[in-house]
N, C-alpha and C positions, 0 to 999 in steps of 0.2 A: 940315691937321695935327696931330702927336702929341708930344704934352708927353715930354720927356726928365727925366730926375729925373737931378742930376749922381752922379757917385761919394761917396756919401761927404761931404759936405763939410761938416755940419752932423751934431755929433753928436743923437742922439733928444733931448737936456735943448735943443739950439738948434735945435727942426726945431719949430714950433711952427707950420702951417699943417697944421690937421686935412684929411686924407685920408680918403673911402671906397675902402675895401677888400675882395672877397671871397678869405674862405679858404675849401676844401676841407678833408673830411674821410674822414678812412677809416681803417676800424679790422676785423680776421678774427681776432683772439688772442683766450681770453678767450671777454671778457662784451663784443660790441663794440656797443652802444649806451648798457650805459655808460659803457663806453672814450670813445664818442661825446659822454656826458654830464658824465662829468669833462671832458675834450677841449672842450665849450663853460664851462664855468662857467670854468675856467683862463683864459681869452678875455675874460670877462668880468670878474676880479680883473684883468686886468692894467695895468699901470701907462704911462697914455697912451694906452690905450683904449680903445675902447666896445664893448662883445657891444648892433645893435641888435636884428638878426632870424634864426634859421635856418633851413630847411627843416626839411622831413620827411625823415625815413631815407628810403632805399630801398637795396633787397638784391643785390644781381649780381655776376657772375660776375668770374673774375680774370680781367685779364690781362693777358701772359707767359706768366710759368711760369703752369701749371695747376693745376698735382697740389700744390695747396693748401683750406679752404674759405671757401663767400663770404663778398665783402666786406660788409658793411652803411657807408655814405656818408653827408653829407651839405655840406651848404654855409651859410659862414654870412657873413653882410655883416655890418663890424667900421667905424670914423668911426676914426683913433688921426693923434697925431702925431705918431711914428716917418714914419723917413726906411727907404725899402723896407729895408740889409741891416738892420739894428738893427728892423726886426720882421721876417724872416729869423733873426735872430741869434734872437727871446724863442719865438718857434713852435718852430726848434729845439733849443727850453732842453724847451717844453711836452714837446716826445716823448720827451725822452731822462728824464724827469723822469718819466713815462709809461713805460719801462721801449723804447722803440720800438730793435731791437738796427736794421745794415742786412747783412744778409753777406752776402746777393751782390741781387742788381736782381731787381724786386716779389718776391721774397719775402715769406712773408704775416708781423705786423704786429699792432702792442698799437695805433698811434697811427701816422697819417701826416694830414699838415697843409702844402698847396702853397697859399702863395699865387697864387689866381687873375690880379686885377684888384690895379690901385691908382692907383685914380683917370678918368686916362687919357694915362696917363703909361706909357710905354719904357722899360722897365731891362733891359741885356745888360750883363751884369759875368761874370766869376769866378764861379760857383755861381750866381749871379742873372739869371735871366730871365721877363719878365710881359709882357706878360700870359704865361702859364705856358704852356712850346712846345707839352704835346703836350691842355693842354684840351679844344682843335677835335678831335677824335676819338674822345671819351669824354661813354658817352653819363649817367654815372656822373656828372658833370661841370654840362654843357649843364640836365642836365632840375633838379637842383635851381636851381641858377644859374637858370634862367628863374620859380622857384614862389619866388622871391621881389627877384631882380629883372627879367621883362623888358623895360622896354628898358634897361640896363644893355646897353652899347657895349666891344665887343673894340675898341681902339685901330686902324685899317687895315683891320678883317675885316668887322664889320657891329654888326649890331641884336644879344644875348642871343637875345631868344625865336625870332627865323627862323632861327638859326644851331638851335635844340633842335629846333624844327623837322621841320630836315632831317638829324638824328641819326637811324642805327640803337637804337632804342630796349626794343626785344624782348628783349630778356637784361634788364630793370629792374623791378623790382617795388617799389612803395613800401609799406612799411610802418606796416598804420594803427594807432593813437593807439599805439605807442611814446615819441613821443616831441609834445609837445605844446608848436608855438611860441609862446616865451611875452615877453612886450612888456611886462613886467615891469623888463629889462635896464638898458634906455636912460635 
């Protein structure tokens, strides 16, 4: 059985259950590794949220719109008291603060953050779908997620480690030594 999160019935201040969530990070403008480091620092400082750990950085070709630089991607594990919609609001604010614009679908970007998983919950509201609807199609999401949380489960689908083994990751390159997985966020 999959748990469903109620639509914004509780505000950020009133939502007290701590939930483990996973956030995908990507960038292909400016210094992508620096953009991701900056976003991780902001996640670590967010109210009612704690950054637990993050994956290595991975370089991969663009998806959708191909005439743009390669992307650098990672996944972060957080623990949060924010309701899903409040977490999304915080993530979108982080993107705006790092100069994210939405010129067209799959456009180049300074930073892109997506909520992949929110506990074992399924959320389906306008503008917010969790699990992320395209995560199963993206090696640049599943491989870094499996690196830090192989036993995580995509509700109704299966264990992340198994899903990552089945996806074509031939275009994905792990970047050595670019971003150390810090445990001092705790």
